[in-house]
C-alpha positions in Angstrom: 83.6 108.1 125.2 86.2 106.9 123.1 85.3 106.4 119.5 84.7 102.9 118.2 88.1 101.8 116.4 87.7 98.7 114.0 89.8 95.8 114.9 92.6 95.2 112.3 93.9 91.7 111.7 97.9 91.7 111.2 98.7 88.8 108.7 102.1 87.5 107.8 102.9 88.6 103.9 105.1 86.3 101.8 107.1 88.1 99.0 107.3 85.7 95.8 109.9 86.3 93.4 108.9 86.8 89.7 111.7 85.8 87.1 112.6 88.9 85.2 111.4 91.5 87.3 112.8 90.9 90.8 109.6 92.7 92.1 106.7 91.2 94.0 103.6 90.6 91.9 101.2 93.7 91.7 98.2 93.5 94.0 95.0 92.3 92.3 91.9 94.2 92.0 90.3 92.7 95.2 93.3 93.6 97.3 94.6 97.3 96.6 98.2 98.1 97.4 98.6 98.8 101.0 95.3 97.6 102.3 94.9 95.3 105.1 94.0 91.4 104.1 90.5 90.7 104.8 90.0 88.3 108.0 90.0 84.6 107.2 87.6 82.2 108.5 90.0 81.1 111.2 90.3 84.9 112.3 86.5 85.2 112.4 86.2 82.0 114.6 88.8 83.0 117.0 87.2 86.4 117.3 83.8 84.8 118.2 85.3 82.4 120.5 87.0 85.3 122.4 83.8 87.4 122.6 81.9 84.3 123.7 84.4 83.7 126.3 84.5 87.3 127.8 80.9 87.5 127.6 80.8 84.4 129.7 83.1 86.0 132.1 81.0 89.0 132.5 78.0 87.0 133.0 79.8 85.0 135.8 80.8 88.3 137.4 77.5 89.9 137.3 76.0 86.6 138.8 78.5 86.6 141.5 77.8 90.2 142.7 74.0 89.8 142.3 74.2 86.4 144.3 76.8 88.0 146.8 79.3 85.0 145.9 82.7 86.7 146.6 84.8 83.8 145.7 83.2 83.5 142.4 83.5 87.3 142.0 87.1 87.4 142.8 87.8 84.3 140.4 86.8 86.3 137.5 89.9 88.7 138.2 93.3 88.1 136.6 95.5 86.3 138.8 98.4 88.4 137.7 96.4 91.5 138.0 97.9 94.6 140.1 97.3 93.9 143.7 95.8 97.5 144.2 93.2 96.5 141.5 92.2 93.4 143.2 91.7 95.3 146.6 89.4 97.9 145.0 87.4 95.1 143.4 86.9 93.3 146.8 86.0 96.7 148.4 83.5 97.3 145.4 82.0 93.9 146.3 81.7 94.6 149.9 80.3 98.2 149.2 77.4 96.9 147.2 76.1 94.6 149.9 73.5 97.3 151.1 72.5 98.1 147.6 69.0 96.5 146.5 69.3 95.6 142.9 66.7 94.9 140.3 69.4 94.4 137.6 73.2 94.1 137.3 74.6 92.8 134.3 77.2 93.8 131.3 76.7 94.2 127.7 80.0 93.5 125.5 80.6 95.3 122.4 83.1 93.4 120.4 83.4 95.9 117.3 84.2 98.8 119.9 87.7 97.3 120.7 90.5 99.7 121.2 93.9 99.4 119.5 96.1 98.8 122.4 99.5 99.5 120.6 100.2 102.4 122.8 99.7 100.7 126.2 102.8 100.2 127.9 104.3 96.6 128.0 103.5 96.1 131.7 99.9 96.3 130.8 99.9 93.0 129.1 102.8 91.5 131.3 102.4 87.8 131.8 99.2 87.5 129.5 99.0 85.6 126.3 96.5 88.3 124.9 95.0 91.3 126.0 91.7 92.7 124.9 89.7 96.0 125.4 86.1 95.8 123.6 83.4 98.3 124.7 81.5 97.3 127.9 78.4 98.6 129.4 77.2 98.2 133.0 73.4 97.8 132.9 71.8 98.1 136.3 68.7 99.4 138.2 68.2 100.4 141.8 65.2 98.7 143.4 62.8 101.2 144.6 64.4 103.9 142.5 64.7 102.9 138.8 61.6 102.1 136.8 63.9 101.0 133.9 67.4 99.9 134.0 70.2 102.3 132.9 73.6 101.8 131.5 77.2 103.2 131.9 80.4 102.7 130.0 83.1 100.7 131.6 86.9 101.0 130.5 87.7 97.2 131.2 90.8 95.4 129.9 90.6 91.7 129.7 93.6 89.2 129.7 93.9 85.5 128.4 95.9 82.8 130.0 95.9 79.8 128.2 92.2 79.3 127.2 90.8 81.5 130.1 89.9 85.0 130.1 90.0 87.3 133.0 89.3 91.1 133.9 92.7 92.7 134.3 92.1 96.4 134.9 89.4 99.2 135.0 91.8 102.1 134.8 94.6 101.0 132.3 92.5 102.3 129.4 92.3 106.0 131.1 95.3 106.8 128.8 93.4 105.8 125.7 90.6 107.8 126.6 88.2 105.1 127.8 87.4 105.6 131.4 85.2 103.5 133.8 82.2 105.1 135.3 82.5 105.1 139.1 79.2 104.9 141.1 78.9 105.6 145.0 79.8 102.0 145.5 83.5 102.8 144.2 84.1 105.2 147.1 82.7 103.6 150.4 80.1 101.2 151.6 76.7 102.0 150.6 73.4 102.0 152.4 69.7 102.7 151.2 66.7 104.0 153.0 63.6 103.5 151.0 60.3 105.6 151.1 57.1 105.4 149.2 58.3 107.5 146.2 62.0 106.6 146.2 65.2 105.9 148.0 68.1 107.6 149.6 71.4 106.1 148.8 74.1 107.2 151.4 77.3 106.2 153.3 77.5 105.0 157.0 77.8 108.2 159.2 75.2 110.2 157.4 72.2 109.0 159.3 70.9 112.3 160.6 71.0 113.9 157.1 69.5 110.6 155.6 66.6 110.8 158.2 65.8 114.6 157.2 65.8 113.6 153.5 63.6 110.5 154.0 61.3 112.8 156.0 60.8 115.2 152.9 61.1 112.9 149.9 57.8 111.7 149.7 55.9 115.2 150.3 58.2 116.7 147.8 57.2 114.2 145.1 53.6 114.9 145.9 53.9 118.6 145.9 55.7 118.5 142.4 52.9 116.2 140.9 50.1 118.5 142.3 51.5 121.1 139.8 53.2 119.3 136.8 50.3 117.9 134.5 52.3 115.4 132.7 52.7 111.7 133.8 56.1 110.8 135.4 57.4 107.8 137.3 57.1 109.6 140.7 60.1 107.7 141.7 63.4 109.6 142.6 66.7 108.4 143.8 68.6 110.8 146.1 72.4 110.5 146.3 74.4 111.8 149.2 78.0 111.7 148.5 80.8 111.9 151.2 83.2 114.1 149.4 83.7 116.5 146.5 85.4 114.3 144.3 82.6 111.7 144.6 80.0 114.3 143.8 81.8 115.4 140.6 82.0 111.5 139.4 78.3 111.2 140.1 77.4 114.4 138.2 80.0 113.3 135.4 81.8 117.0 134.9 85.3 117.3 136.3 84.6 121.3 136.4 81.4 120.9 138.2 81.1 123.8 140.8 80.8 121.7 144.1 81.3 124.7 146.3 78.6 126.7 144.6 75.7 124.1 144.1 73.9 122.4 146.6 72.1 119.9 144.4 71.8 118.8 140.9 69.6 116.7 139.0 71.3 114.4 136.4 70.3 111.7 134.0 72.2 109.2 131.9 70.0 109.3 128.8 67.1 111.0 127.7 64.8 110.2 124.5 62.3 113.0 124.4 60.5 111.3 121.4 59.7 108.2 123.5 59.6 110.2 126.8 62.2 107.6 128.1 64.6 108.8 130.5 67.2 106.6 132.5 69.5 107.0 135.3 67.9 110.1 136.9 69.4 110.9 140.0 69.4 114.0 142.5 73.1 114.4 143.8 73.2 116.4 146.9 76.4 118.4 148.0 78.3 116.5 150.7 78.6 119.5 152.8 76.2 122.4 151.4 73.0 120.3 152.0 73.9 119.6 155.5 73.8 123.4 156.3 70.1 123.9 155.0 67.3 124.8 157.2 64.3 122.6 157.0 62.5 125.2 154.8 65.5 125.5 152.4 66.0 121.8 152.3 62.2 121.6 151.2 62.6 124.0 148.3 66.0 122.2 147.2 64.3 119.1 146.9 61.2 120.3 145.2 63.4 122.1 142.8 65.4 119.2 141.8 62.5 116.9 141.7 60.6 119.1 139.3 63.7 118.7 136.8 63.2 115.0 137.3 59.5 115.1 136.6 59.8 117.5 133.5 63.1 116.0 132.1 61.1 113.9 129.5 59.5 116.9 128.2 62.5 119.2 128.2 64.6 119.5 125.0 68.3 120.4 125.2 68.9 124.2 124.3 65.7 125.3 126.1 66.1 128.8 127.9 67.6 128.2 131.2 66.1 131.2 132.9 62.6 129.4 132.5 63.9 125.8 133.3 65.3 127.1 136.4 63.0 129.8 137.3 60.1 127.3 137.0 61.9 124.7 139.3 62.2 127.4 141.8 58.7 128.6 141.5 57.8 124.8 142.3 60.3 124.8 145.1 59.2 128.1 146.8 55.4 127.5 146.3 53.4 127.6 149.3 56.6 128.3 151.3 55.6 131.6 152.4 59.1 132.9 151.4 59.0 136.6 150.0 60.9 137.9 147.3 63.0 139.9 149.8 63.9 136.6 151.6 64.4 134.5 148.5 66.1 136.9 146.2 67.9 139.4 148.4 70.6 140.4 146.1 68.2 141.0 143.1 65.8 143.1 145.5 69.0 145.0 146.8 69.8 145.8 143.1 66.2 147.0 142.4 66.2 149.3 145.4 69.7 150.7 144.4 70.0 150.7 140.6 66.5 149.6 139.6 65.5 146.1 137.9 67.5 144.1 135.5 67.3 145.0 131.7 67.0 141.7 130.2 66.1 138.1 131.1 69.0 136.0 132.7 71.5 134.7 130.0 72.4 131.0 129.9 76.1 131.7 130.6 75.2 133.2 133.9 74.1 129.8 135.0 77.6 128.2 134.3 79.2 130.9 136.4 79.8 130.9 140.2 79.5 133.1 143.3 77.1 136.1 143.2 76.5 136.0 139.3 75.1 132.4 139.7 73.1 133.6 142.6 71.7 136.4 141.0 70.8 134.4 137.9 68.7 132.0 139.9 67.0 134.9 141.9 66.2 136.7 138.6 64.7 133.6 136.9 62.6 132.8 140.2 61.2 136.2 140.1 60.2 136.0 136.4 58.4 132.8 137.1 56.5 134.3 140.0 55.7 137.3 137.8 54.2 135.2 135.0 52.3 132.9 137.5 50.8 136.1 139.2 49.9 138.0 136.1 48.9 135.2 133.9 48.1 132.2 136.3 50.0 129.0 137.1 48.3 127.2 134.3 49.9 129.5 131.8 53.3 129.4 133.4 52.9 125.7 132.9 52.2 126.2 129.3 55.0 128.4 128.7 57.4 126.1 130.2 56.1 123.2 128.1 56.0 125.2 124.9 59.6 126.6 125.3 61.2 123.5 126.7 60.0 121.4 123.8 61.2 123.9 121.3 64.8 123.5 122.5 67.4 125.9 120.9 65.5 128.3 118.9 66.3 131.9 117.6 65.3 135.1 119.4 62.5 135.8 116.8 61.0 132.2 117.2 61.3 132.7 121.0 59.3 135.9 120.7 56.7 133.9 118.4 56.2 131.4 121.2 55.8 134.1 123.9 53.3 135.7 121.9 51.5 132.4 121.5 51.3 131.7 125.1 51.6 135.0 126.8 50.3 137.4 124.1 53.6 139.5 124.4 57.2 139.2 123.1 60.5 139.3 125.0 60.6 143.0 125.5 57.1 143.4 126.8 57.6 140.4 129.1 60.7 142.4 130.5 59.0 145.5 131.0 56.1 143.6 132.9 58.6 141.9 135.0 60.4 145.2 135.9 57.1 147.0 136.9 56.3 143.8 139.2 59.9 144.0 140.9 59.2 147.7 141.4 55.9 147.1 142.7 57.1 144.6 145.2 59.1 147.3 146.9 56.0 149.1 147.8 
């Protein structure tokens, strides 16, 4: 997100001649040489008027969308806006028709306005004034969001006479302020509701949606049976149509779409208050359709575990435990053996012996065999801990390490001793024996 830039008021400067010097008078102590003059009352009044007018514009835009009033929605667009922008906005309005909303509103941040000096002339062509304040979209999906979430929008506004309009949501890209894109920016949306959440997809995905609807509630119940901390038990599954849509929903340009079947994301996490907003499970547009029913069940329970535990998980926690625990919940009661669920790992154990250390965090940012191996190792570690120390201890270990976040190796050893009674080296030796024993 672009950093906030304070607005600078440009005032005309008059040079007054002083007899005998030919130089302008020196600046007084309240106005250092070269500093911008403070805004006048008229400037402040004009800025307040502008902010009020754009706030009213955004309120009318949101109300029109919620009320499904297309004419009122299109009336908020600049009459001189690019035709392609008007077309995408009309499509946006249509694409949201099938989405039940508990909230859709905008929040203006006038003090977060961008300096538009570097915008090309055509960006302001025909307008009396253009303005780019900070704008957040605040929305909640009915049946999925317990509290609303918010995302930043890169909106450029234009004034014609006394009226303000929305002119563009892409022009500010070059200034580093981009508009967040939801699934409704890509295609018409449809929503299927269950007792514990919703599945948001596009037309043509009905067979896959039916499978997801059939597994969602039982997956939520399976996670809640094991995870002891209360959570909303509401899940939003999103099924995009393309790799580009999945990347937009995940929020990372370099996200390995081809290597990941599903991912759990959130907009904001406050561990202190345990408030999480915008939690979504985003499914691969191709990979998820190739899964067997058992594999789909494992994937959903894995990702829903991340949703349930998100409020208790601090950034920097060891990935081997976060992913291993989620896989443990996913595979729990599935009947899948280590040979079936971790074939690459068990092949290595047979040929070369067990791994010499726990999976490193960087392995989970890779792709291909290294990524697969990291997940298989993590799952087997969690299985070992549950088998050796019990499920309750595995849960305690997760909550202890996840709450600590990024800590040193020595601190990690101390936490392991507190919960398991062993340090990392002893944990690895026990895990190695467990893997070798699985070959017998």
